[in-house]
C-alpha positions in Angstrom: -8.1 84.9 7.2 -9.0 84.3 3.6 -12.1 82.1 3.2 -11.9 79.7 0.3 -14.9 78.9 -1.8 -16.0 75.2 -1.5 -14.7 72.7 -4.0 -17.6 71.3 -5.8 -16.3 69.6 -9.0 -13.4 67.3 -10.0 -12.2 70.2 -12.1 -12.1 72.4 -9.0 -10.2 69.6 -7.1 -7.6 69.4 -9.8 -7.2 73.2 -10.0 -6.9 73.4 -6.2 -4.4 70.6 -6.2 -2.3 72.2 -8.9 -2.3 75.5 -7.0 -1.4 74.0 -3.6 0.5 70.9 -4.7 -1.8 68.7 -2.6 -5.4 67.9 -1.7 -6.8 66.5 1.5 -9.2 63.6 1.9 -11.7 66.2 3.1 -11.4 68.1 -0.2 -12.2 64.9 -2.1 -15.1 64.0 0.3 -16.5 67.4 -0.4 -17.0 66.3 -4.0 -17.8 62.6 -3.3 -19.5 62.6 0.1 -20.4 58.9 -0.3 -17.2 57.6 -1.9 -18.4 54.0 -1.9 -20.9 55.0 -4.6 -18.2 56.4 -6.9 -15.3 53.9 -6.8 -14.6 54.0 -10.5 -14.6 57.8 -10.6 -12.4 58.0 -7.5 -9.9 55.5 -9.1 -9.8 57.7 -12.2 -9.3 60.8 -10.1 -6.5 59.3 -8.0 -4.8 58.2 -11.3 -5.0 61.8 -12.6 -3.7 63.2 -9.3 -0.8 60.7 -9.4 0.0 61.7 -13.0 -0.1 65.4 -12.1 2.1 64.7 -8.9 -0.6 66.1 -6.6 -0.3 64.6 -3.2 -3.3 63.6 -1.1 -3.1 63.9 2.6 -5.5 62.8 5.3 -5.3 66.3 6.9 -3.2 69.4 7.0 -1.9 71.5 9.9 -4.5 74.1 9.0 -7.2 71.4 9.5 -5.7 70.4 12.8 -5.8 74.0 14.0 -9.5 74.3 13.3 -10.3 71.4 15.7 
């Protein structure tokens, strides 16, 4: 199993999204653990992701398997 390094910045999020074609809510929460404090930034991020056609899912089958 390949261990991914944690996503820490918006730049990392976008890179990961481009590579995989999607992100999860968990990925985004890793950068913004208290999203209610970053509504403007999140709105901008979701706009960028939409423009880049990067989907955002609540979870993936890999996440489900971990639980």
